[in-house]
C-alpha positions as CSV (number, residue, x, y, z in Angstrom):
1,M,122.3,96.4,122.2
2,V,124.2,94.1,124.4
3,Q,122.0,92.0,126.6
4,N,123.1,91.5,130.2
5,E,123.3,87.8,130.8
6,Y,122.0,88.3,134.4
7,R,118.8,89.9,133.2
8,L,115.9,89.0,130.9
9,D,114.6,91.5,128.3
10,K,111.2,91.2,126.8
11,D,112.2,89.0,123.9
12,K,114.2,86.5,126.0
13,L,111.3,86.4,128.5
14,L,108.8,85.6,125.8
15,D,111.2,83.0,124.3
16,N,111.3,81.3,127.7
17,L,107.5,81.3,127.9
18,R,107.3,79.8,124.5
19,A,109.7,77.0,125.6
20,W,107.4,76.4,128.6
21,N,104.5,76.2,126.1
22,R,106.2,73.3,124.2
23,V,106.3,71.3,127.5
24,L,103.0,72.1,129.1
25,R,99.9,70.2,128.0
26,R,97.3,72.1,130.0
27,K,96.2,75.6,130.4
28,V,98.1,77.7,132.9
29,Q,97.1,81.3,133.3
30,L,99.8,83.7,134.6
31,I,99.6,87.3,135.7
32,A,102.8,89.3,135.3
33,C,103.6,91.4,138.3
34,G,106.0,94.2,139.2
35,G,109.2,94.5,137.1
36,T,108.0,91.6,134.9
37,A,104.9,93.5,133.9
38,M,106.9,96.6,133.2
39,T,109.4,94.7,131.1
40,L,106.7,93.1,129.0
41,L,105.0,96.5,128.6
42,G,108.3,98.0,127.4
43,V,108.5,100.4,130.4
44,K,111.6,98.8,131.7
45,A,114.4,97.2,129.6
46,S,114.9,94.0,131.6
47,T,114.3,92.2,134.8
48,K,116.4,89.8,136.9
49,D,113.6,88.0,138.6
50,V,110.3,87.1,136.9
51,D,107.2,87.4,139.0
52,F,104.0,85.7,138.1
53,M,100.8,85.1,140.0
54,V,98.8,82.0,139.1
55,P,95.2,82.6,140.1
56,D,94.0,79.0,139.8
57,V,95.3,76.6,142.4
58,R,95.0,73.6,140.0
59,E,97.0,75.4,137.3
60,Y,99.6,76.5,139.9
61,N,100.0,72.9,141.2
62,Y,100.3,71.6,137.6
63,L,102.9,74.2,136.7
64,I,105.0,73.4,139.8
65,K,104.9,69.7,138.9
66,Q,106.1,70.4,135.4
67,L,109.0,72.8,136.2
68,P,111.5,70.0,137.1
69,A,111.0,68.4,133.7
70,M,112.1,71.8,132.2
71,G,115.3,71.8,134.3
72,Y,114.1,74.1,137.1
73,T,114.7,73.5,140.8
74,P,113.2,75.3,143.8
75,T,115.2,78.1,145.3
76,T,113.7,80.0,148.2
77,G,110.0,80.5,148.8
78,P,108.2,80.7,145.5
79,G,111.4,80.8,143.4
80,W,112.5,78.4,140.6
81,Q,115.7,78.5,138.7
82,R,117.6,76.5,136.1
83,K,121.2,75.7,136.6
84,G,123.5,78.2,134.9
85,E,120.9,80.9,134.7
86,A,121.3,84.0,136.8
87,F,117.6,84.9,136.7
88,H,114.8,83.1,138.5
89,Y,111.0,82.8,138.4
90,D,108.9,83.6,141.4
91,L,105.5,81.9,141.1
92,F,102.9,83.0,143.5
93,R,99.6,81.2,144.1
94,A,96.7,83.6,144.6
95,T,95.2,82.3,147.9
96,T,93.7,85.4,149.6
97,F,90.8,87.6,148.7
98,T,93.2,90.5,148.3
99,Q,95.2,88.6,145.7
100,L,92.1,87.6,143.8
101,D,90.8,91.1,143.9
102,Y,94.1,92.2,142.3
103,W,93.0,90.0,139.3
104,N,89.7,91.9,138.9
105,R,91.2,95.4,138.9
106,P,91.0,97.3,135.6
107,W,94.8,97.0,135.2
108,R,94.6,94.4,132.5
109,L,96.3,96.2,129.7
110,D,97.1,93.5,127.2
111,E,96.0,90.0,126.5
112,T,98.5,87.7,124.6
113,N,97.2,84.4,123.4
114,D,99.3,81.3,122.5
115,L,101.5,81.5,125.6
116,L,101.2,78.6,128.0
117,N,98.1,77.3,126.2
118,S,96.1,80.2,127.7
119,R,96.0,83.9,128.3
120,T,98.8,85.8,129.9
121,F,97.7,89.1,131.3
122,I,100.2,92.0,131.7
123,L,99.4,94.2,134.6
124,A,100.7,97.6,135.6
125,S,99.6,99.6,138.7
């Protein structure tokens, strides 16, 4: 299967997260949302933008401070992208009751350890 260079499949996305793990020295908990969750679940072949919600503000701030060391620069709003890559990461900080309530819904389908020194939850609605 030929991979479109403008999209991330599950394997490439997990490879990128493992690369993040080699740089990060603290726990960062991510919640995959939308097309990202569907790609990680195998429902969708790939995604162009990667959407994660970070429920803990301290972890969010830490991650944002580490991204430049990994070659990422801010794009628009919550977006981060590395030069030469067509895809970008949207990192949302859960700041409202509704967003935190999203975390507590019974949509947690899979828990993967060893990514980002923490747990990465894959959600599907």
